[in-house]
PDB file of N, CA, C and O in Angstrom:
ATOM      1  N   MET A   1      85.834  60.853  43.188  1.00  0.00           N
ATOM      2  CA  MET A   1      86.272  62.367  42.754  1.00  0.00           C
ATOM      3  C   MET A   1      87.496  63.093  43.541  1.00  0.00           C
ATOM      4  O   MET A   1      87.792  64.288  43.576  1.00  0.00           O
ATOM      5  N   GLN A   2      88.224  61.753  44.277  1.00  0.00           N
ATOM      6  CA  GLN A   2      89.292  62.315  45.097  1.00  0.00           C
ATOM      7  C   GLN A   2      90.016  63.977  44.178  1.00  0.00           C
ATOM      8  O   GLN A   2      89.842  64.278  42.997  1.00  0.00           O
ATOM      9  N   GLY A   3      90.716  64.668  45.118  1.00  0.00           N
ATOM     10  CA  GLY A   3      91.092  65.734  44.274  1.00  0.00           C
ATOM     11  C   GLY A   3      90.367  66.694  43.536  1.00  0.00           C
ATOM     12  O   GLY A   3      91.074  67.678  43.319  1.00  0.00           O
ATOM     13  N   ALA A   4      89.365  66.778  43.123  1.00  0.00           N
ATOM     14  CA  ALA A   4      88.529  66.917  42.250  1.00  0.00           C
ATOM     15  C   ALA A   4      87.918  68.150  43.066  1.00  0.00           C
ATOM     16  O   ALA A   4      87.313  68.790  42.206  1.00  0.00           O
ATOM     17  N   GLY A   5      87.790  68.721  44.131  1.00  0.00           N
ATOM     18  CA  GLY A   5      87.171  69.724  44.551  1.00  0.00           C
ATOM     19  C   GLY A   5      85.596  69.455  44.821  1.00  0.00           C
ATOM     20  O   GLY A   5      85.136  68.314  44.842  1.00  0.00           O
ATOM     21  N   ALA A   6      84.895  70.503  45.004  1.00  0.00           N
ATOM     22  CA  ALA A   6      83.498  70.644  45.113  1.00  0.00           C
ATOM     23  C   ALA A   6      83.123  71.706  44.310  1.00  0.00           C
ATOM     24  O   ALA A   6      83.940  72.409  43.714  1.00  0.00           O
ATOM     25  N   THR A   7      81.760  71.873  44.260  1.00  0.00           N
ATOM     26  CA  THR A   7      80.846  72.420  43.460  1.00  0.00           C
ATOM     27  C   THR A   7      79.687  73.011  44.662  1.00  0.00           C
ATOM     28  O   THR A   7      79.114  72.291  45.479  1.00  0.00           O
ATOM     29  N   ILE A   8      79.578  73.991  44.569  1.00  0.00           N
ATOM     30  CA  ILE A   8      78.323  74.799  45.532  1.00  0.00           C
ATOM     31  C   ILE A   8      77.021  75.364  44.856  1.00  0.00           C
ATOM     32  O   ILE A   8      76.928  76.524  45.256  1.00  0.00           O
ATOM     33  N   THR A   9      76.240  75.151  44.229  1.00  0.00           N
ATOM     34  CA  THR A   9      74.787  75.640  43.655  1.00  0.00           C
ATOM     35  C   THR A   9      73.959  75.994  44.644  1.00  0.00           C
ATOM     36  O   THR A   9      73.540  75.355  45.609  1.00  0.00           O
ATOM     37  N   PRO A  10      73.757  77.208  44.246  1.00  0.00           N
ATOM     38  CA  PRO A  10      72.468  77.798  45.099  1.00  0.00           C
ATOM     39  C   PRO A  10      71.175  77.430  44.314  1.00  0.00           C
ATOM     40  O   PRO A  10      71.235  77.597  43.096  1.00  0.00           O
ATOM     41  N   TYR A  11      70.258  77.052  44.730  1.00  0.00           N
ATOM     42  CA  TYR A  11      68.927  76.930  44.012  1.00  0.00           C
ATOM     43  C   TYR A  11      68.427  77.815  44.327  1.00  0.00           C
ATOM     44  O   TYR A  11      68.673  78.340  45.413  1.00  0.00           O
ATOM     45  N   ARG A  12      67.347  78.389  43.278  1.00  0.00           N
ATOM     46  CA  ARG A  12      65.858  79.079  43.737  1.00  0.00           C
ATOM     47  C   ARG A  12      65.612  78.964  44.573  1.00  0.00           C
ATOM     48  O   ARG A  12      65.530  77.765  44.838  1.00  0.00           O
ATOM     49  N   ASP A  13      65.320  79.756  45.577  1.00  0.00           N
ATOM     50  CA  ASP A  13      64.490  79.580  46.815  1.00  0.00           C
ATOM     51  C   ASP A  13      64.592  78.164  47.028  1.00  0.00           C
ATOM     52  O   ASP A  13      63.607  77.442  46.868  1.00  0.00           O
ATOM     53  N   GLY A  14      65.645  77.737  47.357  1.00  0.00           N
ATOM     54  CA  GLY A  14      65.767  76.495  47.741  1.00  0.00           C
ATOM     55  C   GLY A  14      67.100  76.280  48.542  1.00  0.00           C
ATOM     56  O   GLY A  14      67.730  77.252  48.958  1.00  0.00           O
ATOM     57  N   PRO A  15      67.483  75.101  48.734  1.00  0.00           N
ATOM     58  CA  PRO A  15      68.900  74.663  48.958  1.00  0.00           C
ATOM     59  C   PRO A  15      70.563  75.186  48.452  1.00  0.00           C
ATOM     60  O   PRO A  15      70.854  75.296  47.261  1.00  0.00           O
ATOM     61  N   LEU A  16      71.422  75.436  49.436  1.00  0.00           N
ATOM     62  CA  LEU A  16      72.514  75.106  48.203  1.00  0.00           C
ATOM     63  C   LEU A  16      73.127  73.952  48.345  1.00  0.00           C
ATOM     64  O   LEU A  16      73.706  73.627  49.382  1.00  0.00           O
ATOM     65  N   ILE A  17      73.017  72.972  46.919  1.00  0.00           N
ATOM     66  CA  ILE A  17      73.750  71.713  46.726  1.00  0.00           C
ATOM     67  C   ILE A  17      75.316  71.947  46.510  1.00  0.00           C
ATOM     68  O   ILE A  17      76.026  72.803  45.983  1.00  0.00           O
ATOM     69  N   VAL A  18      75.518  70.490  47.333  1.00  0.00           N
ATOM     70  CA  VAL A  18      77.269  70.566  47.305  1.00  0.00           C
ATOM     71  C   VAL A  18      77.458  69.556  46.574  1.00  0.00           C
ATOM     72  O   VAL A  18      76.599  68.699  46.783  1.00  0.00           O
ATOM     73  N   ARG A  19      78.425  69.192  45.577  1.00  0.00           N
ATOM     74  CA  ARG A  19      79.025  67.993  45.332  1.00  0.00           C
ATOM     75  C   ARG A  19      80.270  68.035  45.063  1.00  0.00           C
ATOM     76  O   ARG A  19      80.882  68.989  44.581  1.00  0.00           O
ATOM     77  N   GLY A  20      80.767  66.784  45.430  1.00  0.00           N
ATOM     78  CA  GLY A  20      82.098  66.506  45.404  1.00  0.00           C
ATOM     79  C   GLY A  20      83.128  66.232  46.083  1.00  0.00           C
ATOM     80  O   GLY A  20      82.519  65.506  46.870  1.00  0.00           O
ATOM     81  N   ASP A  21      84.383  66.185  46.527  1.00  0.00           N
ATOM     82  CA  ASP A  21      85.260  66.015  47.325  1.00  0.00           C
ATOM     83  C   ASP A  21      85.411  67.297  48.061  1.00  0.00           C
ATOM     84  O   ASP A  21      85.996  68.289  47.627  1.00  0.00           O
ATOM     85  N   PHE A  22      84.660  67.148  49.550  1.00  0.00           N
ATOM     86  CA  PHE A  22      84.439  68.287  50.724  1.00  0.00           C
ATOM     87  C   PHE A  22      84.613  67.724  51.970  1.00  0.00           C
ATOM     88  O   PHE A  22      84.691  66.497  52.017  1.00  0.00           O
ATOM     89  N   ARG A  23      84.670  68.203  52.736  1.00  0.00           N
ATOM     90  CA  ARG A  23      84.893  67.956  54.058  1.00  0.00           C
ATOM     91  C   ARG A  23      83.640  68.907  55.043  1.00  0.00           C
ATOM     92  O   ARG A  23      83.884  70.103  55.203  1.00  0.00           O
ATOM     93  N   LEU A  24      82.880  68.567  55.406  1.00  0.00           N
ATOM     94  CA  LEU A  24      81.646  69.475  56.052  1.00  0.00           C
ATOM     95  C   LEU A  24      82.213  69.246  57.801  1.00  0.00           C
ATOM     96  O   LEU A  24      82.711  68.181  58.165  1.00  0.00           O
ATOM     97  N   VAL A  25      82.000  70.595  58.861  1.00  0.00           N
ATOM     98  CA  VAL A  25      82.491  70.833  60.086  1.00  0.00           C
ATOM     99  C   VAL A  25      81.250  71.580  60.754  1.00  0.00           C
ATOM    100  O   VAL A  25      80.358  72.230  60.208  1.00  0.00           O
ATOM    101  N   ASP A  26      81.468  71.284  62.128  1.00  0.00           N
ATOM    102  CA  ASP A  26      80.371  72.280  62.784  1.00  0.00           C
ATOM    103  C   ASP A  26      80.954  73.407  63.198  1.00  0.00           C
ATOM    104  O   ASP A  26      82.097  73.515  62.755  1.00  0.00           O
ATOM    105  N   GLN A  27      80.394  74.821  64.289  1.00  0.00           N
ATOM    106  CA  GLN A  27      81.247  75.513  64.596  1.00  0.00           C
ATOM    107  C   GLN A  27      82.539  75.388  65.275  1.00  0.00           C
ATOM    108  O   GLN A  27      83.430  76.235  65.334  1.00  0.00           O
ATOM    109  N   ASP A  28      82.513  74.144  65.808  1.00  0.00           N
ATOM    110  CA  ASP A  28      83.310  73.321  66.720  1.00  0.00           C
ATOM    111  C   ASP A  28      84.540  73.211  66.398  1.00  0.00           C
ATOM    112  O   ASP A  28      85.535  73.256  67.122  1.00  0.00           O
ATOM    113  N   GLY A  29      84.400  72.988  64.704  1.00  0.00           N
ATOM    114  CA  GLY A  29      85.290  71.881  64.042  1.00  0.00           C
ATOM    115  C   GLY A  29      85.136  70.364  63.993  1.00  0.00           C
ATOM    116  O   GLY A  29      85.913  69.792  63.228  1.00  0.00           O
ATOM    117  N   ALA A  30      84.585  69.886  64.426  1.00  0.00           N
ATOM    118  CA  ALA A  30      83.654  68.713  64.333  1.00  0.00           C
ATOM    119  C   ALA A  30      83.445  68.264  63.176  1.00  0.00           C
ATOM    120  O   ALA A  30      82.451  68.789  62.674  1.00  0.00           O
ATOM    121  N   GLU A  31      84.027  67.398  62.420  1.00  0.00           N
ATOM    122  CA  GLU A  31      83.454  66.849  61.305  1.00  0.00           C
ATOM    123  C   GLU A  31      81.655  66.276  61.300  1.00  0.00           C
ATOM    124  O   GLU A  31      80.933  65.741  62.141  1.00  0.00           O
ATOM    125  N   ILE A  32      81.523  66.614  60.246  1.00  0.00           N
ATOM    126  CA  ILE A  32      79.910  66.120  60.067  1.00  0.00           C
ATOM    127  C   ILE A  32      79.732  65.080  59.026  1.00  0.00           C
ATOM    128  O   ILE A  32      79.452  65.563  57.929  1.00  0.00           O
ATOM    129  N   ASP A  33      79.814  63.809  59.060  1.00  0.00           N
ATOM    130  CA  ASP A  33      79.902  62.590  57.990  1.00  0.00           C
ATOM    131  C   ASP A  33      78.554  63.012  57.316  1.00  0.00           C
ATOM    132  O   ASP A  33      77.410  63.104  57.762  1.00  0.00           O
ATOM    133  N   PRO A  34      78.902  63.155  56.526  1.00  0.00           N
ATOM    134  CA  PRO A  34      76.944  63.795  55.204  1.00  0.00           C
ATOM    135  C   PRO A  34      76.705  61.881  54.630  1.00  0.00           C
ATOM    136  O   PRO A  34      75.586  61.449  54.353  1.00  0.00           O
ATOM    137  N   GLY A  35      77.607  61.263  54.580  1.00  0.00           N
ATOM    138  CA  GLY A  35      77.599  60.041  54.091  1.00  0.00           C
ATOM    139  C   GLY A  35      77.104  59.885  52.322  1.00  0.00           C
ATOM    140  O   GLY A  35      76.494  58.972  51.765  1.00  0.00           O
ATOM    141  N   ARG A  36      77.494  60.799  51.938  1.00  0.00           N
ATOM    142  CA  ARG A  36      77.592  60.994  50.051  1.00  0.00           C
ATOM    143  C   ARG A  36      78.455  62.013  49.752  1.00  0.00           C
ATOM    144  O   ARG A  36      78.987  62.842  50.491  1.00  0.00           O
ATOM    145  N   ASN A  37      78.521  61.846  48.610  1.00  0.00           N
ATOM    146  CA  ASN A  37      79.249  63.435  48.105  1.00  0.00           C
ATOM    147  C   ASN A  37      78.198  64.387  47.364  1.00  0.00           C
ATOM    148  O   ASN A  37      78.372  65.402  46.689  1.00  0.00           O
ATOM    149  N   THR A  38      77.143  63.751  47.704  1.00  0.00           N
ATOM    150  CA  THR A  38      75.601  65.187  46.828  1.00  0.00           C
ATOM    151  C   THR A  38      74.810  65.359  47.926  1.00  0.00           C
ATOM    152  O   THR A  38      74.092  64.479  48.401  1.00  0.00           O
ATOM    153  N   ILE A  39      74.985  67.101  48.576  1.00  0.00           N
ATOM    154  CA  ILE A  39      74.442  67.337  49.942  1.00  0.00           C
ATOM    155  C   ILE A  39      73.595  68.447  49.414  1.00  0.00           C
ATOM    156  O   ILE A  39      73.873  69.156  48.447  1.00  0.00           O
ATOM    157  N   ALA A  40      72.268  68.530  50.345  1.00  0.00           N
ATOM    158  CA  ALA A  40      71.261  69.757  50.338  1.00  0.00           C
ATOM    159  C   ALA A  40      71.546  70.976  51.386  1.00  0.00           C
ATOM    160  O   ALA A  40      70.871  70.763  52.394  1.00  0.00           O
ATOM    161  N   LEU A  41      72.274  72.128  51.503  1.00  0.00           N
ATOM    162  CA  LEU A  41      72.610  72.604  52.834  1.00  0.00           C
ATOM    163  C   LEU A  41      71.313  73.354  52.723  1.00  0.00           C
ATOM    164  O   LEU A  41      70.937  73.800  51.640  1.00  0.00           O
ATOM    165  N   CYS A  42      70.436  73.537  54.140  1.00  0.00           N
ATOM    166  CA  CYS A  42      69.423  74.206  54.811  1.00  0.00           C
ATOM    167  C   CYS A  42      69.862  76.376  54.475  1.00  0.00           C
ATOM    168  O   CYS A  42      70.867  76.955  54.889  1.00  0.00           O
ATOM    169  N   ARG A  43      69.056  76.818  53.898  1.00  0.00           N
ATOM    170  CA  ARG A  43      69.583  78.053  53.524  1.00  0.00           C
ATOM    171  C   ARG A  43      68.270  79.227  54.239  1.00  0.00           C
ATOM    172  O   ARG A  43      68.425  80.413  54.528  1.00  0.00           O
ATOM    173  N   CYS A  44      67.241  78.530  54.343  1.00  0.00           N
ATOM    174  CA  CYS A  44      66.366  78.970  54.920  1.00  0.00           C
ATOM    175  C   CYS A  44      65.802  79.347  56.526  1.00  0.00           C
ATOM    176  O   CYS A  44      64.984  80.125  57.018  1.00  0.00           O
ATOM    177  N   GLY A  45      66.957  78.084  57.113  1.00  0.00           N
ATOM    178  CA  GLY A  45      67.171  78.284  58.691  1.00  0.00           C
ATOM    179  C   GLY A  45      65.674  77.894  59.275  1.00  0.00           C
ATOM    180  O   GLY A  45      65.292  78.387  60.336  1.00  0.00           O
ATOM    181  N   LYS A  46      65.048  77.198  58.699  1.00  0.00           N
ATOM    182  CA  LYS A  46      63.938  76.422  58.966  1.00  0.00           C
ATOM    183  C   LYS A  46      64.025  74.995  59.205  1.00  0.00           C
ATOM    184  O   LYS A  46      63.332  74.358  59.998  1.00  0.00           O
ATOM    185  N   SER A  47      64.942  74.548  58.444  1.00  0.00           N
ATOM    186  CA  SER A  47      64.973  72.746  58.532  1.00  0.00           C
ATOM    187  C   SER A  47      65.108  72.119  59.944  1.00  0.00           C
ATOM    188  O   SER A  47      65.851  72.523  60.838  1.00  0.00           O
ATOM    189  N   GLY A  48      64.413  71.253  59.982  1.00  0.00           N
ATOM    190  CA  GLY A  48      64.351  70.146  61.376  1.00  0.00           C
ATOM    191  C   GLY A  48      65.725  69.486  60.900  1.00  0.00           C
ATOM    192  O   GLY A  48      65.796  68.732  61.871  1.00  0.00           O
ATOM    193  N   ILE A  49      66.945  69.158  60.121  1.00  0.00           N
ATOM    194  CA  ILE A  49      68.131  68.299  60.219  1.00  0.00           C
ATOM    195  C   ILE A  49      68.907  69.229  59.782  1.00  0.00           C
ATOM    196  O   ILE A  49      69.753  68.766  59.017  1.00  0.00           O
ATOM    197  N   LYS A  50      69.017  70.798  60.002  1.00  0.00           N
ATOM    198  CA  LYS A  50      70.328  71.157  60.387  1.00  0.00           C
ATOM    199  C   LYS A  50      71.237  70.979  60.210  1.00  0.00           C
ATOM    200  O   LYS A  50      71.667  70.590  61.296  1.00  0.00           O
ATOM    201  N   PRO A  51      72.286  70.960  59.289  1.00  0.00           N
ATOM    202  CA  PRO A  51      72.452  71.921  58.291  1.00  0.00           C
ATOM    203  C   PRO A  51      71.444  71.537  57.180  1.00  0.00           C
ATOM    204  O   PRO A  51      70.990  72.345  56.370  1.00  0.00           O
ATOM    205  N   PHE A  52      71.171  70.339  57.222  1.00  0.00           N
ATOM    206  CA  PHE A  52      70.354  69.771  55.733  1.00  0.00           C
ATOM    207  C   PHE A  52      69.511  70.092  55.537  1.00  0.00           C
ATOM    208  O   PHE A  52      68.753  70.241  56.496  1.00  0.00           O
ATOM    209  N   CYS A  53      69.103  70.376  54.401  1.00  0.00           N
ATOM    210  CA  CYS A  53      67.914  70.419  53.592  1.00  0.00           C
ATOM    211  C   CYS A  53      66.897  69.476  54.215  1.00  0.00           C
ATOM    212  O   CYS A  53      67.240  68.341  54.545  1.00  0.00           O
ATOM    213  N   ASP A  54      65.685  69.906  54.382  1.00  0.00           N
ATOM    214  CA  ASP A  54      64.668  68.870  54.598  1.00  0.00           C
ATOM    215  C   ASP A  54      63.344  68.858  53.875  1.00  0.00           C
ATOM    216  O   ASP A  54      62.507  67.964  53.991  1.00  0.00           O
ATOM    217  N   GLY A  55      63.176  70.440  52.760  1.00  0.00           N
ATOM    218  CA  GLY A  55      62.276  70.675  52.181  1.00  0.00           C
ATOM    219  C   GLY A  55      61.187  71.555  52.462  1.00  0.00           C
ATOM    220  O   GLY A  55      60.231  71.931  51.783  1.00  0.00           O
ATOM    221  N   THR A  56      61.599  71.814  53.740  1.00  0.00           N
ATOM    222  CA  THR A  56      60.925  72.904  54.862  1.00  0.00           C
ATOM    223  C   THR A  56      60.455  74.378  53.864  1.00  0.00           C
ATOM    224  O   THR A  56      59.364  74.917  53.677  1.00  0.00           O
ATOM    225  N   HIS A  57      61.812  74.674  53.384  1.00  0.00           N
ATOM    226  CA  HIS A  57      61.377  75.977  52.408  1.00  0.00           C
ATOM    227  C   HIS A  57      60.271  76.479  51.646  1.00  0.00           C
ATOM    228  O   HIS A  57      59.889  77.634  51.456  1.00  0.00           O
ATOM    229  N   LYS A  58      59.700  75.029  51.127  1.00  0.00           N
ATOM    230  CA  LYS A  58      58.578  75.199  50.462  1.00  0.00           C
ATOM    231  C   LYS A  58      57.634  75.437  51.203  1.00  0.00           C
ATOM    232  O   LYS A  58      56.640  76.010  50.756  1.00  0.00           O
ATOM    233  N   ARG A  59      57.726  75.040  52.554  1.00  0.00           N
ATOM    234  CA  ARG A  59      56.016  74.989  53.219  1.00  0.00           C
ATOM    235  C   ARG A  59      56.180  76.601  53.921  1.00  0.00           C
ATOM    236  O   ARG A  59      55.262  77.350  54.255  1.00  0.00           O
ATOM    237  N   SER A  60      57.458  76.808  54.003  1.00  0.00           N
ATOM    238  CA  SER A  60      57.730  78.700  54.683  1.00  0.00           C
ATOM    239  C   SER A  60      57.742  79.852  53.666  1.00  0.00           C
ATOM    240  O   SER A  60      57.911  81.044  53.923  1.00  0.00           O
ATOM    241  N   GLY A  61      57.544  79.320  52.539  1.00  0.00           N
ATOM    242  CA  GLY A  61      57.574  80.766  51.914  1.00  0.00           C
ATOM    243  C   GLY A  61      59.075  81.364  51.460  1.00  0.00           C
ATOM    244  O   GLY A  61      59.199  82.546  51.138  1.00  0.00           O
ATOM    245  N   PHE A  62      60.205  80.421  51.467  1.00  0.00           N
ATOM    246  CA  PHE A  62      61.285  81.150  51.634  1.00  0.00           C
ATOM    247  C   PHE A  62      61.767  81.410  50.377  1.00  0.00           C
ATOM    248  O   PHE A  62      61.659  80.543  49.510  1.00  0.00           O
ATOM    249  N   SER A  63      62.269  82.441  50.145  1.00  0.00           N
ATOM    250  CA  SER A  63      62.352  83.188  48.857  1.00  0.00           C
ATOM    251  C   SER A  63      64.137  83.790  48.647  1.00  0.00           C
ATOM    252  O   SER A  63      64.652  84.408  49.579  1.00  0.00           O
ATOM    253  N   ALA A  64      64.621  83.624  47.856  1.00  0.00           N
ATOM    254  CA  ALA A  64      66.336  83.523  47.561  1.00  0.00           C
ATOM    255  C   ALA A  64      66.901  83.253  46.172  1.00  0.00           C
ATOM    256  O   ALA A  64      66.982  82.078  45.812  1.00  0.00           O
ATOM    257  N   PRO A  65      67.204  83.993  45.556  1.00  0.00           N
ATOM    258  CA  PRO A  65      67.736  84.294  43.799  1.00  0.00           C
ATOM    259  C   PRO A  65      68.639  82.924  43.945  1.00  0.00           C
ATOM    260  O   PRO A  65      69.070  82.546  45.034  1.00  0.00           O
ATOM    261  N   SER A  66      68.904  82.123  42.513  1.00  0.00           N
ATOM    262  CA  SER A  66      69.652  81.224  42.049  1.00  0.00           C
ATOM    263  C   SER A  66      71.243  82.053  42.087  1.00  0.00           C
ATOM    264  O   SER A  66      72.213  81.634  42.718  1.00  0.00           O
ATOM    265  N   ALA A  67      71.228  82.744  41.625  1.00  0.00           N
ATOM    266  CA  ALA A  67      72.569  83.810  41.222  1.00  0.00           C
ATOM    267  C   ALA A  67      73.162  84.348  42.753  1.00  0.00           C
ATOM    268  O   ALA A  67      72.479  84.339  43.777  1.00  0.00           O
ATOM    269  N   SER A  68      74.508  84.790  42.672  1.00  0.00           N
ATOM    270  CA  SER A  68      74.990  85.501  44.048  1.00  0.00           C
ATOM    271  C   SER A  68      74.826  86.605  43.849  1.00  0.00           C
ATOM    272  O   SER A  68      75.012  86.791  42.646  1.00  0.00           O
ATOM    273  N   SER A  69      74.502  87.755  44.482  1.00  0.00           N
ATOM    274  CA  SER A  69      74.182  88.998  44.561  1.00  0.00           C
ATOM    275  C   SER A  69      75.224  89.474  45.306  1.00  0.00           C
ATOM    276  O   SER A  69      74.916  90.299  46.165  1.00  0.00           O
ATOM    277  N   ARG A  70      76.920  89.032  45.160  1.00  0.00           N
ATOM    278  CA  ARG A  70      77.834  89.567  46.033  1.00  0.00           C
ATOM    279  C   ARG A  70      78.816  89.007  45.353  1.00  0.00           C
ATOM    280  O   ARG A  70      78.621  87.906  44.837  1.00  0.00           O
ATOM    281  N   PRO A  71      80.302  89.791  45.199  1.00  0.00           N
ATOM    282  CA  PRO A  71      81.440  89.622  44.608  1.00  0.00           C
ATOM    283  C   PRO A  71      81.542  88.229  45.238  1.00  0.00           C
ATOM    284  O   PRO A  71      81.253  87.865  46.378  1.00  0.00           O
ATOM    285  N   ARG A  72      82.191  87.316  43.847  1.00  0.00           N
ATOM    286  CA  ARG A  72      82.720  85.690  44.508  1.00  0.00           C
ATOM    287  C   ARG A  72      83.925  86.339  45.613  1.00  0.00           C
ATOM    288  O   ARG A  72      84.256  87.491  45.894  1.00  0.00           O
ATOM    289  N   PRO A  73      84.376  85.014  46.061  1.00  0.00           N
ATOM    290  CA  PRO A  73      85.698  85.221  46.971  1.00  0.00           C
ATOM    291  C   PRO A  73      86.363  85.187  47.009  1.00  0.00           C
ATOM    292  O   PRO A  73      87.063  85.525  47.964  1.00  0.00           O
ATOM    293  N   ALA A  74      86.788  84.621  45.705  1.00  0.00           N
ATOM    294  CA  ALA A  74      88.322  84.802  44.732  1.00  0.00           C
ATOM    295  C   ALA A  74      88.625  85.891  44.234  1.00  0.00           C
ATOM    296  O   ALA A  74      89.784  86.305  44.281  1.00  0.00           O
ATOM    297  N   GLN A  75      87.543  86.629  43.603  1.00  0.00           N
ATOM    298  CA  GLN A  75      87.677  88.216  43.114  1.00  0.00           C
ATOM    299  C   GLN A  75      87.734  89.053  44.342  1.00  0.00           C
ATOM    300  O   GLN A  75      88.348  90.116  44.254  1.00  0.00           O
ATOM    301  N   ILE A  76      87.083  88.668  45.685  1.00  0.00           N
ATOM    302  CA  ILE A  76      87.508  89.814  46.562  1.00  0.00           C
ATOM    303  C   ILE A  76      88.823  89.823  47.036  1.00  0.00           C
ATOM    304  O   ILE A  76      89.335  90.776  47.624  1.00  0.00           O
ATOM    305  N   ILE A  77      89.584  88.339  46.679  1.00  0.00           N
ATOM    306  CA  ILE A  77      90.804  88.039  47.797  1.00  0.00           C
ATOM    307  C   ILE A  77      91.850  88.836  46.324  1.00  0.00           C
ATOM    308  O   ILE A  77      92.497  89.864  46.521  1.00  0.00           O
ATOM    309  N   ARG A  78      91.827  88.197  45.075  1.00  0.00           N
ATOM    310  CA  ARG A  78      92.376  88.928  43.825  1.00  0.00           C
ATOM    311  C   ARG A  78      92.329  90.294  44.138  1.00  0.00           C
ATOM    312  O   ARG A  78      93.421  90.795  44.406  1.00  0.00           O
ATOM    313  N   GLU A  79      91.230  91.110  44.177  1.00  0.00           N
ATOM    314  CA  GLU A  79      91.288  92.753  44.515  1.00  0.00           C
ATOM    315  C   GLU A  79      91.977  92.793  45.335  1.00  0.00           C
ATOM    316  O   GLU A  79      92.991  93.428  45.046  1.00  0.00           O
ATOM    317  N   ALA A  80      91.950  92.286  46.617  1.00  0.00           N
ATOM    318  CA  ALA A  80      92.564  92.897  48.305  1.00  0.00           C
ATOM    319  C   ALA A  80      94.218  92.758  47.738  1.00  0.00           C
ATOM    320  O   ALA A  80      94.964  93.682  48.066  1.00  0.00           O
ATOM    321  N   GLY A  81      94.758  91.717  46.963  1.00  0.00           N
ATOM    322  CA  GLY A  81      95.998  91.333  47.078  1.00  0.00           C
ATOM    323  C   GLY A  81      96.466  92.198  45.880  1.00  0.00           C
ATOM    324  O   GLY A  81      97.512  91.733  45.425  1.00  0.00           O
ATOM    325  N   ARG A  82      96.011  93.382  45.169  1.00  0.00           N
ATOM    326  CA  ARG A  82      96.737  94.118  44.218  1.00  0.00           C
ATOM    327  C   ARG A  82      97.404  94.907  44.785  1.00  0.00           C
ATOM    328  O   ARG A  82      96.974  95.375  45.839  1.00  0.00           O
ATOM    329  N   PRO A  83      98.363  95.214  44.399  1.00  0.00           N
ATOM    330  CA  PRO A  83      99.072  96.494  44.734  1.00  0.00           C
ATOM    331  C   PRO A  83      98.923  97.508  44.391  1.00  0.00           C
ATOM    332  O   PRO A  83      98.580  97.675  43.221  1.00  0.00           O
ATOM    333  N   GLU A  84      99.144  98.801  45.391  1.00  0.00           N
ATOM    334  CA  GLU A  84      98.304  99.886  45.625  1.00  0.00           C
ATOM    335  C   GLU A  84      98.788 100.834  43.998  1.00  0.00           C
ATOM    336  O   GLU A  84      99.979 101.108  43.854  1.00  0.00           O
ATOM    337  N   ALA A  85      98.133 101.104  43.287  1.00  0.00           N
ATOM    338  CA  ALA A  85      98.678 102.163  41.936  1.00  0.00           C
ATOM    339  C   ALA A  85      99.114 103.397  42.012  1.00  0.00           C
ATOM    340  O   ALA A  85      99.453 103.995  40.991  1.00  0.00           O
TER     341      ALA A  85
END
């Protein structure tokens, strides 16, 4: 999938599924090798193998919608770049 980019899909009451060509780094910029092209990232904050999901969200009662509740980043960037009328 070289050059195809990545897709990130939030699953209702579950993780973010990342598929494709991506690079994962920690807060210091060190690369984390996931060893595959599809990963599940924790959204509940309770995983024992962060940043990856271990299924703990099911036992913890984590709840989150699958759809985004905020504007998409690309939409925000486009709107910020518009000249004043």
